KEDOGU-903464 format. One line per field, with one value per atom (N, C-alpha, C, CB): atom name; chain; x, y, z; residue in three letters. Coordinates in pm, 1 decimal. Each point is the difference from the previous one (the first is absolute). Glycine has a CB too. Layout:
// KEDOGU-903464
atom: (CA ...) .
kette: (A ...) .
px: (X ...) .
py: (Y ...) .
pz: (Z ...) .
rest: (ALA ...) .
END
This chain:
// KEDOGU-903464
atom: (N CA C CB N CA C CB N CA C CB N CA C CB N CA C CB N CA C CB N CA C CB N CA C CB N CA C CB N CA C CB N CA C CB N CA C CB N CA C CB N CA C CB N CA C CB N CA C CB N CA C CB N CA C CB N CA C CB N CA C CB N CA C CB N CA C CB N CA C CB N CA C CB N CA C CB N CA C CB N CA C CB N CA C CB N CA C CB N CA C CB N CA C CB N CA C CB N CA C CB N CA C CB N CA C CB N CA C CB N CA C CB N CA C CB N CA C CB N CA C CB N CA C CB N CA C CB N CA C CB N CA C CB N CA C CB N CA C CB N CA C CB N CA C CB N CA C CB N CA C CB N CA C CB N CA C CB N CA C CB N CA C CB N CA C CB N CA C CB N CA C CB N CA C CB N CA C CB N CA C CB N CA C CB N CA C CB N CA C CB N CA C CB N CA C CB N CA C CB N CA C CB N CA C CB N CA C CB N CA C CB N CA C CB N CA C CB N CA C CB N CA C CB N CA C CB N CA C CB N CA C CB N CA C CB N CA C CB N CA C CB N CA C CB N CA C CB N CA C CB N CA C CB N CA C CB N CA C CB N CA C CB N CA C CB N CA C CB N CA C CB N CA C CB N CA C CB N CA C CB N CA C CB N CA C CB N CA C CB N CA C CB N CA C CB N CA C CB N CA C CB N CA C CB N CA C CB N CA C CB N CA C CB N CA C CB N CA C CB N CA C CB N CA C CB N CA C CB N CA C CB N CA C CB N CA C CB N CA C CB N CA C CB N CA C CB N CA C CB N CA C CB N CA C CB N CA C CB N CA C CB N CA C CB N CA C CB N CA C CB N CA C CB N CA C CB N CA C CB N CA C CB N CA C CB N CA C CB N CA C CB N CA C CB N CA C CB N CA C CB N CA C CB N CA C CB N CA C CB N CA C CB N CA C CB N CA C CB N CA C CB N CA C CB N CA C CB N CA C CB N CA C CB N CA C CB N CA C CB N CA C CB N CA C CB N CA C CB N CA C CB N CA C CB N CA C CB N CA C CB N CA C CB N CA C CB N CA C CB N CA C CB N CA C CB N CA C CB N CA C CB N CA C CB N CA C CB N CA C CB N CA C CB N CA C CB N CA C CB N CA C CB N CA C CB N CA C CB N CA C CB N CA C CB N CA C CB N CA C CB) .
kette: (A A A A A A A A A A A A A A A A A A A A A A A A A A A A A A A A A A A A A A A A A A A A A A A A A A A A A A A A A A A A A A A A A A A A A A A A A A A A A A A A A A A A A A A A A A A A A A A A A A A A A A A A A A A A A A A A A A A A A A A A A A A A A A A A A A A A A A A A A A A A A A A A A A A A A A A A A A A A A A A A A A A A A A A A A A A A A A A A A A A A A A A A A A A A A A A A A A A A A A A A A A A A A A A A A A A A A A A A A A A A A A A A A A A A A A A A A A A A A A A A A A A A A A A A A A A A A A A A A A A A A A A A A A A A A A A A A A A A A A A A A A A A A A A A A A A A A A A A A A A A A A A A A A A A A A A A A A A A A A A A A A A A A A A A A A A A A A A A A A A A A A A A A A A A A A A A A A A A A A A A A A A A A A A A A A A A A A A A A A A A A A A A A A A A A A A A A A A A A A A A A A A A A A A A A A A A A A A A A A A A A A A A A A A A A A A A A A A A A A A A A A A A A A A A A A A A A A A A A A A A A A A A A A A A A A A A A A A A A A A A A A A A A A A A A A A A A A A A A A A A A A A A A A A A A A A A A A A A A A A A A A A A A A A A A A A A A A A A A A A A A A A A A A A A A A A A A A A A A A A A A A A A A A A A A A A A A A A A A A A A A A A A A A A A A A A A A A A A A A A A A A A A A A A A A A A A A A A A A A A A A A A A A A A A A A A A A A A A A A A A A A A A A A A A A A A A A A A A A A A A A A A A A A A A A A A A A A A A A A A A A A A A A A A A A A A A) .
px: (6733.2 -13.5 134.9 -245.5 284.1 121.4 -24.0 143.0 -108.1 -11.1 141.2 -235.8 267.4 137.9 9.4 51.4 56.3 38.0 141.5 -149.2 212.6 135.9 103.0 -61.7 40.3 102.8 -46.3 98.8 -227.0 -46.2 -122.6 91.6 -128.4 -121.2 -69.2 101.0 -230.4 -79.8 -39.1 -87.3 95.5 -42.4 -66.8 186.7 -263.1 -62.3 109.6 -205.6 179.0 94.6 -9.2 -19.3 134.1 11.9 44.7 53.1 -73.3 55.3 152.0 -185.5 254.4 144.7 36.0 21.3 -118.7 23.3 -7.8 -93.4 81.9 -20.2 103.1 -97.7 225.4 102.7 -7.4 146.7 -170.6 -9.7 -119.1 106.2 -222.5 -120.7 15.4 -141.5 202.6 23.8 85.7 -16.1 124.9 87.7 -74.0 201.5 -278.4 -74.7 -101.3 30.0 -111.8 -106.2 53.7 -147.7 269.5 57.5 106.1 -46.6 48.2 92.1 -68.8 113.6 -73.7 -67.9 2.8 59.8 39.5 7.4 -115.8 248.6 -310.8 -111.6 -136.6 150.4 -153.0 -128.4 -89.7 113.3 -54.1 -80.7 -70.6 158.0 -91.0 -56.4 -112.3 221.2 -204.6 -95.9 -103.1 173.7 -177.8 -95.9 11.1 -151.8 274.5 26.7 78.5 -1.2 -26.7 77.1 53.1 -138.3 110.5 49.3 63.2 -176.4 275.6 63.1 -91.2 222.3 -194.0 -71.2 92.3 -142.7 86.2 79.0 18.2 -85.7 188.4 19.3 -118.9 250.8 -307.5 -116.4 -116.7 74.4 -102.1 -110.2 24.1 -41.5 164.1 31.7 -4.7 143.5 -99.4 -6.7 -145.8 212.0 -300.3 -142.3 -55.5 -24.1 62.3 -44.4 44.3 11.6 115.5 51.7 -67.9 218.0 -253.6 -69.2 -141.1 135.0 -190.0 -134.9 -0.6 -82.3 200.8 9.9 -61.1 206.0 -228.8 -58.8 -151.2 179.4 -239.7 -145.6 -41.3 -8.0 -110.3 -52.0 -22.1 -107.4 142.4 -17.3 -146.2 198.3 -291.1 -141.5 -41.6 -43.4 119.5 -28.8 68.2 -23.8 152.3 77.3 15.4 120.6 -162.8 -1.5 138.7 -220.9 323.5 134.7 83.1 -17.7 128.1 91.3 138.6 -181.9 278.5 140.4 78.7 -20.3 95.5 87.1 143.7 -188.2 280.7 142.6 47.5 33.9 44.3 66.0 139.1 -133.5 165.0 127.2 74.5 -97.9 231.1 75.5 -28.3 182.5 -128.5 -32.0 57.5 -7.2 99.3 52.7 -82.2 228.9 -343.2 -95.3 50.9 -84.6 184.5 45.7 -94.2 241.6 -297.9 -100.4 64.7 -139.2 76.1 48.0 -97.0 121.7 -248.6 -101.7 -133.8 125.1 -229.1 -136.1 -93.3 46.0 -154.5 -106.7 -130.8 130.6 -215.8 -123.7 -121.7 124.1 -230.1 -134.5 -68.4 -11.5 -59.7 -68.7 -132.8 220.1 -305.2 -134.4 -68.8 77.0 -58.3 -58.5 -152.3 201.7 -264.1 -145.0 -53.8 12.9 -51.8 -44.9 -129.5 111.4 -196.4 -124.3 28.0 -119.0 202.6 34.2 119.3 -90.1 148.0 109.1 120.6 -169.0 215.9 116.1 81.5 -125.0 248.8 89.0 109.2 -48.0 104.1 119.5 120.5 -109.6 217.1 124.3 115.6 -94.2 186.3 119.6 119.3 -135.5 252.8 121.0 118.1 -93.0 186.0 125.5 112.3 -124.4 236.0 125.6 84.9 -14.4 50.3 52.2 142.6 -149.8 234.9 141.5 35.8 51.0 27.6 48.1 75.8 14.0 55.5 77.4 -90.2 168.3 -292.1 -92.1 -90.1 4.7 4.6 -83.0 62.1 -81.3 -2.9 40.6 56.5 46.8 -97.0 40.6 -119.5 187.7 -303.4 -117.5 -91.1 133.8 -95.2 -84.4 -135.2 206.2 -206.1 -125.8 -92.0 119.4 -66.6 -84.0 -54.9 134.5 -49.5 -48.3 -90.3 207.7 -174.3 -86.6 -136.3 200.3 -203.7 -127.8 -78.6 100.8 -33.5 -69.9 -59.4 154.9 -81.8 -54.6 -124.1 230.4 -226.5 -116.5 -117.3 152.5 -126.8 -106.1 -64.1 120.4 -37.9 -52.3 -83.6 198.7 -151.0 -74.0 -134.5 218.2 -215.6 -122.4 -103.7 136.1 -92.4 -94.4 -42.0 103.4 -11.7 -30.2 -52.2 175.4 -126.6 -43.4 -113.3 232.1 -213.2 -103.4 -109.8 172.0 -147.7 -94.7 -41.0 -82.5 182.0 -26.6 -13.9 126.0 -199.3 -18.6 105.1 -245.0 291.3 99.3 83.9 -151.2 270.2 91.7 27.9 104.7 -77.5 35.9 119.2 -238.2 312.8 118.4 12.5 116.9 -68.2 30.1 150.1 -223.2 279.5 144.6 27.6 36.5 55.7 39.3 47.4 63.8 -102.6 28.0 150.2 -207.8 291.5 144.9 69.6 -8.1 -67.8 58.7 7.9 -92.4 191.2 12.3 18.1 98.5 -21.3 24.1 -130.6 232.3 -314.0 -127.5 -96.2 32.1 -33.3 -88.6 36.1 -28.9 158.4 44.4 -35.1 187.3 -173.9 -34.0 -146.4 175.4 -265.4 -143.1 -35.3 -50.0 108.9 -27.6 53.2 8.6 107.6 56.7 -94.9 231.0 -304.1 -92.6 -142.2 141.5 -154.7 -125.9 -100.2 36.7 4.2 -87.6 -8.9 62.5 -180.7 -21.5 -33.7 -78.4 135.3 -29.7 -147.1 238.2 -309.6 -142.5 -37.1 -44.3 139.8 -29.6 114.3 -240.4 225.0 99.8 -72.7 160.8 -116.5 -49.1 95.5 -104.4 54.7 81.4 35.7 -109.7 235.4 49.4 -39.0 -16.2 28.5 -51.6 96.0 -126.5 257.2 100.8 74.8 24.0 -34.6 73.5 142.8 -212.1 306.8 140.5 47.3 39.7 88.1 55.4 -15.1 162.6 -149.5 7.6 -122.6 239.2 -317.1 -109.5 -98.8 153.7 -238.0 -92.5 35.4 -182.3 156.2 24.8 -131.1 237.6 -245.5 -111.6 22.8 -38.9 -71.4 8.0 -69.2 5.7 64.7 -55.3 -71.3 183.8 -305.0 -78.5 14.5 -165.6 201.9 11.6 -104.9 247.7 -298.7 -93.1 42.0 -188.1 166.5 15.4 -131.6 254.3 -322.1 -130.6 19.6 -126.7 74.8 11.0 -106.9 93.1 -51.1 -95.8 4.5 22.6) .
py: (16364.5 143.6 58.4 -19.3 130.4 70.1 149.4 -195.7 270.1 145.2 55.0 -3.3 112.9 47.2 149.9 -181.9 220.9 140.4 15.2 31.4 82.1 20.9 -91.9 235.5 -275.9 -77.4 -135.3 214.5 -242.8 -129.2 -46.9 55.6 -178.1 -55.7 -87.2 6.4 -20.3 -93.1 -114.3 183.7 -304.6 -117.2 -96.6 29.2 -120.3 -103.3 -84.9 -3.8 -44.8 -92.8 -133.3 115.7 -182.3 -124.5 -112.6 128.5 -254.0 -112.2 11.3 -142.9 209.7 18.7 92.3 -36.1 108.0 89.8 -72.7 186.5 -318.2 -78.0 33.4 -181.9 176.5 23.0 142.1 -168.3 266.1 138.5 18.0 77.2 -124.4 15.2 -78.8 30.8 -148.0 -80.6 78.4 -213.0 272.8 79.3 121.9 -77.1 143.3 119.2 -33.4 95.7 -196.9 -35.7 -58.2 -41.1 -10.3 -61.8 86.6 -219.9 347.0 93.6 60.6 50.8 -91.7 50.4 152.1 -212.7 277.6 146.5 65.6 -16.3 -55.3 55.5 -44.4 4.7 -94.5 -53.7 107.2 -216.2 310.3 106.0 81.8 9.4 14.7 77.7 -77.3 113.5 -244.5 -79.6 -70.8 -27.3 56.1 -63.7 -152.2 193.2 -242.4 -143.2 -35.3 -7.1 -108.9 -43.0 -142.4 152.5 -216.8 -135.6 -13.6 -88.4 1.7 -21.7 -76.1 0.6 13.3 -74.0 -107.0 202.0 -314.9 -105.6 32.1 -170.6 111.3 16.4 -58.4 -9.6 -97.7 -62.0 98.8 -226.7 294.7 96.7 115.0 -60.2 110.5 110.9 -46.9 105.9 -228.4 -55.0 -7.9 -132.3 85.6 -5.5 139.8 -207.6 303.4 138.1 50.2 41.9 -62.7 48.1 -68.0 45.5 -171.6 -71.3 54.2 -203.4 270.9 56.6 151.8 -195.0 256.1 146.0 62.9 -21.0 -56.8 51.3 22.8 -119.8 72.4 11.9 146.3 -220.8 249.1 135.0 69.3 -72.8 201.5 78.8 4.1 138.3 -145.6 1.7 -129.5 151.7 -256.8 -128.8 -12.7 -101.8 136.6 -23.9 124.0 -176.2 293.0 126.4 50.5 -67.6 21.1 48.5 -14.4 -61.9 137.7 -4.9 32.7 65.6 -149.6 25.7 9.1 -120.8 230.9 19.1 16.6 105.6 -157.7 13.6 135.5 -250.7 319.2 124.0 -40.7 147.8 -116.3 -42.7 118.9 -225.7 210.7 96.2 -29.6 22.6 55.6 -16.5 -128.1 246.7 -311.4 -130.9 -115.2 100.8 -66.3 -96.0 -68.4 -36.9 95.9 -51.1 51.1 -8.2 -83.1 37.6 74.7 -199.7 309.2 85.9 5.0 135.1 -164.3 5.0 -41.4 180.5 -159.3 -31.1 111.7 -248.2 262.4 93.1 -77.8 206.2 -189.1 -77.5 89.7 -177.8 132.4 49.5 -109.5 145.5 -108.8 -97.3 59.3 -99.5 16.0 44.7 75.2 15.1 -64.1 60.2 -5.7 -66.1 181.9 10.4 72.4 2.7 -80.0 65.3 78.6 -181.2 144.4 73.9 141.8 -215.9 225.7 130.7 63.9 -77.1 4.3 49.7 43.4 72.9 -167.2 29.9 -126.5 187.8 -166.7 -110.7 52.9 -119.7 28.8 31.0 -18.0 -70.4 139.7 -14.4 -11.8 131.6 -221.1 -19.3 -19.8 -100.4 133.4 -7.6 -34.2 166.5 -242.8 -27.9 -14.4 -114.5 178.5 -21.8 -78.9 216.3 -338.1 -94.3 26.8 -163.2 211.5 14.9 144.7 -197.7 219.3 134.7 59.1 -61.0 -22.8 45.1 62.8 -179.8 131.8 48.3 113.8 -227.2 263.8 109.0 134.2 -146.4 248.7 137.3 13.1 34.8 -118.2 8.4 29.1 -159.6 187.5 35.8 -115.8 182.0 -306.0 -114.3 6.1 -136.5 173.0 4.3 108.8 -84.5 204.1 110.6 -28.9 160.0 -208.0 -25.1 -122.5 104.6 -208.3 -118.3 31.9 -141.8 220.2 38.8 89.3 -17.6 110.1 87.2 -81.1 188.3 -287.6 -85.8 -74.4 -26.3 -21.5 -71.1 95.2 -162.8 283.9 100.2 27.7 103.8 -82.3 26.0 -117.8 146.1 -267.4 -119.6 -8.0 -119.6 143.5 -8.8 103.1 -84.5 206.7 106.4 -5.8 141.7 -170.0 7.3 -131.1 172.6 -284.8 -127.4 -63.2 -33.1 27.6 -58.1 100.5 -152.5 278.6 109.3 15.1 -37.0 18.3 17.4 148.2 -212.0 238.2 136.5 35.9 -19.1 -82.3 30.7 -120.7 174.5 -142.4 -98.3 40.5 -50.4 -49.0 29.2 -84.3 58.4 -7.7 -70.5 26.1 18.9 -118.7 14.4 -9.0 -98.7 196.1 6.7 22.6 90.9 -168.6 20.5 143.6 -244.1 303.9 141.7 29.3 13.4 -109.5 22.6 -40.1 -36.1 -3.5 -37.5 125.4 -238.9 321.4 130.0 -14.0 91.9 -191.0 -15.2 -28.6 -84.5 -5.0 -31.7 117.3 -241.3 310.1 115.5 106.3 -47.3 73.2 99.1 -46.1 70.5 -200.0 -53.0 26.6 -177.4 139.7 19.1 148.7 -215.6 297.0 143.9 60.8 11.1 -58.7 47.4 -27.4 -39.5 -71.6 -37.5 49.1 -200.2 303.7 71.1 -76.3 109.4 -217.9 -63.5 95.3 -238.4 248.7 89.9 -80.0 181.0 -136.9 -63.5 22.4 33.5 -141.9 15.0 -50.5 -22.8 -31.9 -45.1 -79.8 -2.9 -28.7 -80.1 -108.5 197.1 -319.1 -112.1 -14.1 -121.1 144.1 -2.1 -143.2 212.8 -231.3 -130.3 -113.7 84.6 -63.1 -91.9 -114.3 189.6 -162.4 -98.0 -48.3 108.9 -238.4 -58.0 -29.3 -99.7 140.3 -31.5 -87.1 217.7 -253.1 -80.2 71.1 -102.3 235.7 75.7 83.6 5.3 30.3 95.6 -4.4 149.3 -47.4 19.2 129.4 -127.5 131.6 119.6 46.3 -73.6 203.5 56.1 -24.5 176.7 -183.2 -12.2 119.5 -252.3 318.3 115.6 -52.7 156.8 -110.0 -37.6 111.5 -135.4 93.8 92.1 -35.5 30.9 71.1 -20.2 87.5 -56.0 1.6 76.5 -13.3 -37.3 150.1 -0.6 54.9 29.5 -104.1 37.6 103.7 -227.7 350.0 109.3 48.8 66.9) .
pz: (-8216.5 9.8 39.7 61.8 -127.5 35.6 -14.8 -72.5 176.2 0.4 14.2 101.4 -169.0 -5.7 27.2 -163.1 233.0 15.1 -56.1 207.4 -179.8 -51.6 64.3 -43.0 168.7 69.3 52.2 60.9 -68.0 50.9 -75.8 225.5 -198.1 -59.0 102.6 -230.7 212.1 79.2 -91.1 153.6 -100.1 -75.2 96.2 -169.2 112.5 81.9 65.1 -150.5 271.9 61.5 -73.2 226.2 -238.3 -74.4 91.5 -207.9 167.0 76.6 18.6 -88.2 -4.5 13.3 116.7 -246.1 299.2 113.5 134.9 -137.5 135.6 122.3 107.2 -138.6 107.1 102.0 55.5 -113.5 25.8 45.6 95.0 -215.6 176.2 82.0 130.8 -209.0 201.3 120.8 100.3 -137.0 89.1 88.3 54.1 -129.6 45.3 40.5 109.2 -230.1 206.2 94.0 131.1 -195.8 194.0 119.3 66.9 -102.5 71.0 63.0 122.5 -222.8 344.2 120.1 13.0 109.1 -166.9 7.1 -74.2 16.8 -109.9 -77.4 51.7 -196.5 291.0 46.7 60.1 42.1 29.4 60.3 -107.3 194.4 -305.9 -110.0 -67.7 -34.4 20.5 -73.6 84.0 -163.0 292.6 89.8 -1.5 -35.8 32.7 -0.9 125.2 -253.4 309.9 116.7 -14.0 138.6 -250.7 -19.5 -137.6 154.9 -165.6 -130.5 -95.1 111.8 -241.0 -103.3 -57.0 -55.1 20.4 -63.8 -147.2 164.6 -224.2 -145.1 -75.1 28.5 23.5 -64.2 -6.4 82.5 28.8 4.7 -97.6 240.5 -243.6 -90.5 -144.8 177.4 -204.2 -135.3 -46.4 41.1 46.8 -34.3 -26.7 139.3 -54.4 -20.1 -137.9 249.7 -283.2 -128.1 -118.4 111.0 -94.4 -107.5 -22.3 53.6 47.7 -10.7 -8.7 126.4 -133.3 0.3 -124.7 136.8 -239.2 -124.2 12.4 -127.1 236.8 13.4 6.3 119.3 -166.1 -16.2 134.0 -211.9 218.9 122.3 43.6 -64.4 -29.9 35.1 69.4 -194.2 173.3 63.9 136.4 -227.2 234.0 122.3 87.3 -123.1 72.1 75.9 39.0 85.6 -157.5 24.9 -127.0 244.6 -248.6 -113.4 50.9 -164.3 132.9 34.5 -129.0 222.6 -235.8 -115.2 47.1 -130.5 50.2 28.0 -50.5 -15.1 98.3 -40.3 -46.8 165.4 -291.0 -58.8 -59.0 -49.2 38.5 -79.1 -147.1 178.8 -267.9 -141.3 -60.1 -17.1 90.5 -42.1 57.7 -14.9 76.9 57.8 127.1 -229.4 296.8 129.1 107.6 -78.0 155.5 99.3 117.2 -66.4 104.3 108.7 116.5 -167.6 141.1 103.5 -55.9 116.4 -37.9 -43.4 43.9 13.3 -87.9 35.3 -10.5 -83.1 182.1 10.1 3.7 119.6 -182.8 27.7 79.6 -212.4 318.1 84.1 45.0 77.4 -22.4 40.4 -114.2 239.8 -360.5 -119.1 10.1 -138.6 127.7 11.5 -123.8 255.3 -358.8 -123.5 15.7 -123.2 218.3 19.5 50.0 48.8 54.3 56.2 -70.2 218.2 -314.0 -83.9 82.7 -167.8 253.1 83.4 22.9 112.0 -68.5 35.4 91.3 -218.3 296.7 75.8 -89.9 215.8 -183.3 -75.7 97.4 -194.2 163.1 80.5 -91.6 187.1 -135.9 -81.8 87.6 -162.6 106.8 69.8 -102.9 190.3 -159.7 -70.9 98.2 -144.7 109.2 98.8 45.1 -99.9 13.5 33.6 28.9 -141.7 246.9 30.0 -118.6 242.8 -318.6 -116.0 -105.8 45.1 -56.9 -103.4 46.7 -95.0 221.7 50.7 -34.6 186.3 -189.5 -31.4 -141.4 242.1 -333.4 -140.6 -91.0 47.5 12.3 -78.1 -36.1 -87.1 119.3 -34.9 70.8 -35.7 163.6 75.3 -55.0 204.9 -225.0 -48.0 -139.0 137.3 -226.8 -135.5 -4.9 -90.7 168.7 3.5 56.3 25.2 83.6 58.9 -95.5 229.3 -297.0 -95.0 -114.7 59.4 -108.0 -106.2 48.2 -96.2 221.9 54.3 18.9 114.9 -67.7 14.1 -136.3 197.8 -298.4 -134.0 -49.4 -48.6 70.9 -41.3 73.4 -46.4 178.1 80.1 -43.4 191.4 -216.7 -34.6 -147.1 177.7 -266.8 -143.6 -57.9 -17.7 65.5 -56.2 82.7 -91.3 224.2 86.2 32.9 96.1 -125.9 22.0 147.0 -231.8 320.4 142.5 33.1 51.5 54.1 48.8 104.0 -45.0 121.7 102.2 36.2 87.0 -34.8 56.0 144.0 -227.6 311.6 138.7 40.4 54.5 43.0 49.8 148.9 -224.2 296.5 142.0 19.4 64.9 8.8 19.5 148.3 -235.4 291.1 139.6 18.4 23.7 86.7 24.1 -4.4 139.8 -105.9 1.5 -130.4 244.7 -346.8 -128.8 -88.7 18.9 10.5 -68.0 -150.3 207.6 -252.5 -144.0 -74.5 48.7 5.4 -66.2 7.5 55.7 56.7 11.7 -103.4 245.2 -261.1 -99.6 -140.9 152.3 -178.5 -132.3 -33.5 27.0 63.3 -28.1 -10.0 119.5 -34.2 -7.0 -129.7 250.1 -296.8 -126.5 -116.9 91.1 -81.9 -107.4 26.6 -44.4 130.2 24.2 85.5 -215.4 279.7 98.2 118.7 -75.1 133.7 113.1 124.7 -155.6 266.7 128.0 32.2 81.5 -49.2 28.9 139.0 -242.7 314.8 135.4 58.8 -57.5 184.2 70.4 78.6 15.9 -33.3 81.3 118.3 -202.6 321.2 121.5 39.3 75.8 -33.8 48.2 -95.4 236.8 -365.2 -101.1 -31.0 -95.4 104.1 -40.4 123.8 -227.9 255.3 112.4 -42.8 94.0 -11.2 -22.5 116.4 -129.6 129.4 109.2 134.1 -160.4 159.3 125.2 34.1 -39.2 -61.2 25.4 -115.3 134.3 -139.0 -110.4 -71.0 120.2 -250.5 -80.1 -61.9 -48.3 26.9 -75.3 -149.2 178.6 -253.9 -145.1 -62.1 12.6 -104.4 -71.9 -123.7 84.9 -106.8 -116.6 -104.5 142.7 -261.5 -113.0 -104.4 42.8 -110.7 -111.3 -116.6 158.9 -277.1 -123.4 -74.3 -13.0 -1.4 -68.0 -140.0 218.9 -316.0 -140.1 -31.1 -61.8 47.9 -22.2 -141.8 236.1) .
rest: (MET MET MET MET MET MET MET MET LEU LEU LEU LEU ARG ARG ARG ARG SER SER SER SER GLU GLU GLU GLU THR THR THR THR CYS CYS CYS CYS LEU LEU LEU LEU LEU LEU LEU LEU ARG ARG ARG ARG ALA ALA ALA ALA VAL VAL VAL VAL ASP ASP ASP ASP PRO PRO PRO PRO GLU GLU GLU GLU ASP ASP ASP ASP LEU LEU LEU LEU ASP ASP ASP ASP TYR TYR TYR TYR ILE ILE ILE ILE TYR TYR TYR TYR GLU GLU GLU GLU LEU LEU LEU LEU GLU GLU GLU GLU ASN ASN ASN ASN ASN ASN ASN ASN PRO PRO PRO PRO ALA ALA ALA ALA LEU LEU LEU LEU TRP TRP TRP TRP GLU GLU GLU GLU VAL VAL VAL VAL GLY GLY GLY GLY ASN ASN ASN ASN THR THR THR THR ILE ILE ILE ILE THR THR THR THR PRO PRO PRO PRO TYR TYR TYR TYR SER SER SER SER LYS LYS LYS LYS PHE PHE PHE PHE THR THR THR THR ILE ILE ILE ILE LYS LYS LYS LYS GLU GLU GLU GLU TYR TYR TYR TYR LEU LEU LEU LEU GLU GLU GLU GLU ASN ASN ASN ASN ALA ALA ALA ALA HIS HIS HIS HIS ARG ARG ARG ARG ASP ASP ASP ASP ILE ILE ILE ILE TYR TYR TYR TYR GLU GLU GLU GLU VAL VAL VAL VAL LYS LYS LYS LYS GLN GLN GLN GLN LEU LEU LEU LEU ARG ARG ARG ARG LEU LEU LEU LEU ALA ALA ALA ALA ILE ILE ILE ILE CYS CYS CYS CYS ASP ASP ASP ASP LEU LEU LEU LEU ASP ASP ASP ASP ARG ARG ARG ARG ASN ASN ASN ASN ILE ILE ILE ILE LYS LYS LYS LYS GLY GLY GLY GLY VAL VAL VAL VAL VAL VAL VAL VAL ASP ASP ASP ASP LEU LEU LEU LEU PHE PHE PHE PHE ASP ASP ASP ASP PHE PHE PHE PHE ASP ASP ASP ASP PRO PRO PRO PRO TYR TYR TYR TYR HIS HIS HIS HIS LYS LYS LYS LYS ARG ARG ARG ARG ALA ALA ALA ALA GLY GLY GLY GLY VAL VAL VAL VAL GLY GLY GLY GLY ILE ILE ILE ILE VAL VAL VAL VAL ILE ILE ILE ILE SER SER SER SER SER SER SER SER ASP ASP ASP ASP VAL VAL VAL VAL ASP ASP ASP ASP ARG ARG ARG ARG ARG ARG ARG ARG LYS LYS LYS LYS GLY GLY GLY GLY TYR TYR TYR TYR ALA ALA ALA ALA ALA ALA ALA ALA GLN GLN GLN GLN GLY GLY GLY GLY LEU LEU LEU LEU GLN GLN GLN GLN LEU LEU LEU LEU MET MET MET MET VAL VAL VAL VAL ASP ASP ASP ASP TYR TYR TYR TYR ALA ALA ALA ALA PHE PHE PHE PHE ASN ASN ASN ASN HIS HIS HIS HIS LEU LEU LEU LEU ARG ARG ARG ARG LEU LEU LEU LEU HIS HIS HIS HIS GLN GLN GLN GLN LEU LEU LEU LEU HIS HIS HIS HIS ALA ALA ALA ALA GLY GLY GLY GLY VAL VAL VAL VAL ALA ALA ALA ALA VAL VAL VAL VAL ASP ASP ASP ASP ASN ASN ASN ASN GLU GLU GLU GLU ALA ALA ALA ALA SER SER SER SER ARG ARG ARG ARG LYS LYS LYS LYS LEU LEU LEU LEU PHE PHE PHE PHE GLU GLU GLU GLU LYS LYS LYS LYS LEU LEU LEU LEU ARG ARG ARG ARG PHE PHE PHE PHE ARG ARG ARG ARG GLU GLU GLU GLU SER SER SER SER GLY GLY GLY GLY ILE ILE ILE ILE LYS LYS LYS LYS LYS LYS LYS LYS ASP ASP ASP ASP TRP TRP TRP TRP ILE ILE ILE ILE ALA ALA ALA ALA THR THR THR THR GLN GLN GLN GLN ASP ASP ASP ASP ALA ALA ALA ALA PHE PHE PHE PHE LYS LYS LYS LYS ASP ASP ASP ASP GLU GLU GLU GLU VAL VAL VAL VAL ILE ILE ILE ILE TYR TYR TYR TYR GLN GLN GLN GLN LEU LEU LEU LEU ILE ILE ILE ILE ASN ASN ASN ASN GLU GLU GLU GLU) .
END
């Protein structure tokens, strides 16, 4: 599967993405965003990539690579907690390198995933949780018409304290 905009495309993750996904999943600076606290082995990520082709209706999640038009990977966008009965899913996104941020990859990649979720999977809504102090992500979701629907108090543990998490929803009307 490949989805395309003017400046980026989404494609399925491939076994060739092993090194990129390994670096992404083992970057401690991103663990707070992804609710991870332990590193992953290359073996575990290799197994994941070998099974990434499985159907979203079976595994309840989907990860797509966000690439430039030359197919160079810039980040990933995920659907998770996929619930076909209630027609909803969580969505998360990361652009891994500071060099690739603020170039439109996140906005266009997220918009492509939103379009896929609403038009192909026929979901009614998407939701996302963002740390209250993550201004860039909050602006991204708000730019794409996600609306703040609540705050989970002291939801994210950090080294020094707890942070609130803002819940965003986009309802397909």
